[in-house]
N, C-alpha and C positions, 0 to 999 in steps of 0.2 A: 122751198126750204126757207127756213127760219131761225133766227139767232136761239141761241138757248143761253143757259146759265154757263156751259162748260166752254162754249165753241161761240165766237164773235163771228158778225158775219166778216167773209173776207180772211178770217183769223182759221188755221188749221190745227190738228191735233196728231200727235205721232206717237203710236205707241209698238215698244219691241217686243217683239217674239224671240226667246233665246231657248235655245234646245233645252231639253228637260223641264221648260217651265210650262204647265197646263194652262190651255185657253179657251173659251167656250165660241162658236161661230153659231148665231141664232138667223134663220131663215121662215116666213111663213110655210113654204112647202119645200122638200127637198126633193128633188127629181132622180131617177135613177142613176141618170148620168153623172149629175154633180156628183153622187154618193159613189160611183167607182173610180169619179177622179180623186177624191179623198182617201178613198183606200187604196189607190195605186200611190199615193203620197206616204200613206201610213206603213205598207208592208212590202218593203224594197223586194224581199227576195223573191215574192209571188208575182213581181211586175215590172223588174228591171229587165229590158230586152237588151241590154248593153252591158258586156263585161271586159274587163281589162287588167291583164297582168304586168305590170310595170317590173322589171328586174333588172339586177348589176349582179355580179359575180357575188352570190353569198346571200345576196340579200333581196326578196319580192315580197309584194303587195299585189292581192288579189281583190278586186274591188267590182262592186256594183254600181251600176250609173241608170240614173232615172233622170228626166228634162229637170227633176227638182233637187237632186242631190246626187252625190257619190259617197258610198260607205265602203269602209275595208272590212270585208269578211274575214281575211286573213292575213296574219305577216310572216315569212317565214326567213329566218336568219340563222344561217350555217356557216361556221367558221372554214372556210376553204384554205388547205395548203398552200404555198405558193411553189411554183416551178421550181424544180432545182434541176441544175446543167445535168444532162444524163438520166433522173430519175422524176419524170412526172406523174408516175403513178398513183402516188398519196394525193395529188392534184386533181385527176380522173376520178378516183375514189368519192373526194369530197366533192366534186362537182354532180358526180351521179346520185349520192347522199340529196343532196339540194334538189335536182330535177324529181326527184322523186318523192320528194315533201310538197313541190311546188304540185307534182302532178295529183296528189291526193287531196290539195288543198281545192283545186279545180273540179273535182269530181265531186267532193263533197260539198262546195259552196256553191256552184253554177248550176241552176235548174234548166236546161239544154230545152224542157218544154216550153220555155219562157223566152231565154235568151236567145236572140237571132245573130249577135255576133261577138265574137272572143276577142280582144286586142291582145295578141301577144309582143311586148315591146320591151326595147333595152337599149344601151348602147353597144357597137359592134356586134357580134355574133353569137351573144348568148341565146338572142331569142329562138335563131334559127338553129342553134344545137338543141334545146328545148325541143321545140317542135318535132325535130327527126328521134330524137329519146322519144318523146312521145307517144309519136307513131309506132316506132318498135316496139315498145313496151305492150303498147295496145293490140298491136298484132299477135304479139307473143301471147299475152294473158287473154285474148279473145273480151277486151272491153268494149261493147257494143256503145256504150254511152260516149266514146272517144271516136270510133269507128266509123258511126253512123253519121257524126255533127262535125267531120273534118273541114266541110265547106265553108263553116262558121268562123274560123281561127284565120285572122288576119296578121299577118306580120308588119311591124313599124318602127320606127327608131323613136327613142326617147333618150332624154340625157343620163336618167338614174333610176333604182329601184324605188324612191321615193314616192308618196300620193301624190305630190305638187306634179308630178312627170305627166299625169292624167290630163293636166290641162294643156297642156303643150299638143297630146293627141289630139284632143278635141277642138284645138284651135289651128290644127292643120288644114289649111282648105282641101288639098287633095283627099287626105284622107276621109273629110268629112262629105265629100260628095259619095267616096265608096261605102262609107256608112251607112248612109242615108238611101242607096241602092239596095243594101244588103238588109238593114233593117226593116225596108219598106217591101221585101221580095214578097210576101203573104200578100200584101195589098195590090202588087204589080200583077201577080198571077190570078187574083180575083178580079180584077179588072179585063185583063184580058180572055179570061173564061166567061163574061159578058158579053166581050165582043165577037168570040167565037159563038155564044149561045144567037147572040141578035141574027149572024149570017146563016147560022144551021137549022135555027129552029126560033125564029123572031118572036112565035106565040107565045115563048118562056122568057123571053126578056124585054123588061118595061123599065124606063125612067120617065121622072117627073112625078110630083107630089100625088098628083090626082091617077094617074094609071096606077102607081105602088100601092094606093091606099084602096082600090078596087081590087086588086088582087090579095091584098090583107085582109079585107071581108070574108075572103073564103079559107083562109089559113092556106094561100097558096106559095105563101115567099119560102123558099128553101134558103136564099142568099141574099141579105140585103145590103148593100154599098152606100154608105151615107158620109158625108165631108163635116168635118167637124165645124167648119165653119157656119152650119147651117145652126148651130148651139148657141153661136154666138149674135142671133139676129136682136138688131135694136125692139123690135116685135115680140113682146112676149107671148102672146097667143101663137103664132107661127113657132117660138121656140117651144111651147108645151106641144104642138102638133106633133114635132118630129119627135118629141120623147115619148110620146104616146106610141107613136110609130115602133119604135125601137122596141118598146117595152111589150107590145102587140106581138110581134114578130119574135121575140123570145121564149116568150108564154107560148106559142105554136110552136116550141122546137125549132125554128130557124136559127140560120146566124146571123153574126150581125158587125160587119167590118167597117171600122170607123177610120178615114183616112185621113191624113193630115193635108190642110190645103197648104202649105208648106211645101210638099214633095210634088214632084212633076204628076206623079200618079193621082193624086188629090185635085192637083190645076184640071188635070183630062176627066176626071168625074164632075169638076165644076162646069164644064161645059157642055154636061150632059145635066143641068141643072142642080148636080150636087147630090143627087139619090137617084138609085137604081138597083134595079133586084131581077135576080134569077128566079124562075119558078118553077115549084115542082110538077106541073105539069101543063100541059098547054091552054091557053087564054085569050082563044083569038075576040071572043068577044067583047074585052076589054077596048079591042082599037075598034069594031064594028060600033060598039055603042056613041064612040068620037065621032065616028064619022056621021053617024045618025044625029045626034046634035048638033054638028056642026062645030065643035069648037078641038082643040089641042090642048095635050096634057101641058102644064104649067113650065 
């Protein structure tokens, strides 16, 4: 590191990145994992795996949430007549109109193929009323998009229907644990499948970079499990090695699951060297080769 005309040794320079202000990032080489992360940050609707619907009487914001940002996809503001003694019909009619608008916003803006959890949050019991109303409506209209994803809805408390209430939800430690489990459900199932395969057909389940690379040489990998921690290695050649493996598995029509090292499933995978694979067909020769060579997998 050396001084230059712009930044002296020991000094630093700050660049502000602002919304809608274009900027360029230059690297000598862009690998597929880095590009996917950029795409993730730029296209929220296709990658946000968490949604939040915060509401209060007559007001709701439907939000998509990624680790980098929260975006409001729809704002619903409906005037609700007050309850009057002996006459609540107009109030109920207004609430039903409000619930209908929220449901349509959920269907229109939440991609259930991507989103793993939908938070319904409000003060009081509005969230419960919406959920019950939505399920009754979905059953009546045979709306599969809602019925098939009923388990993804999580009810929670927040102070208002404004966007800032999303911050309350994400800061709730009890809810954070539940969200972590819900969002990582796909990775948890994949790891369970790997352990089951190790027990039932050990010649189709391998872990460690050496074994997994040998399986990849014959295009045998059906499912690759890899920890995101491996892509943060200080050794550039190691990072390139893992990226190359991921790209090859995808080229051979395999599925890649990238585990967060911050989640318990990622920690468990880390105990298996951070990389494992389920094969399309048995390859007992991989382990036999190691026994003959007298060494084990990394």
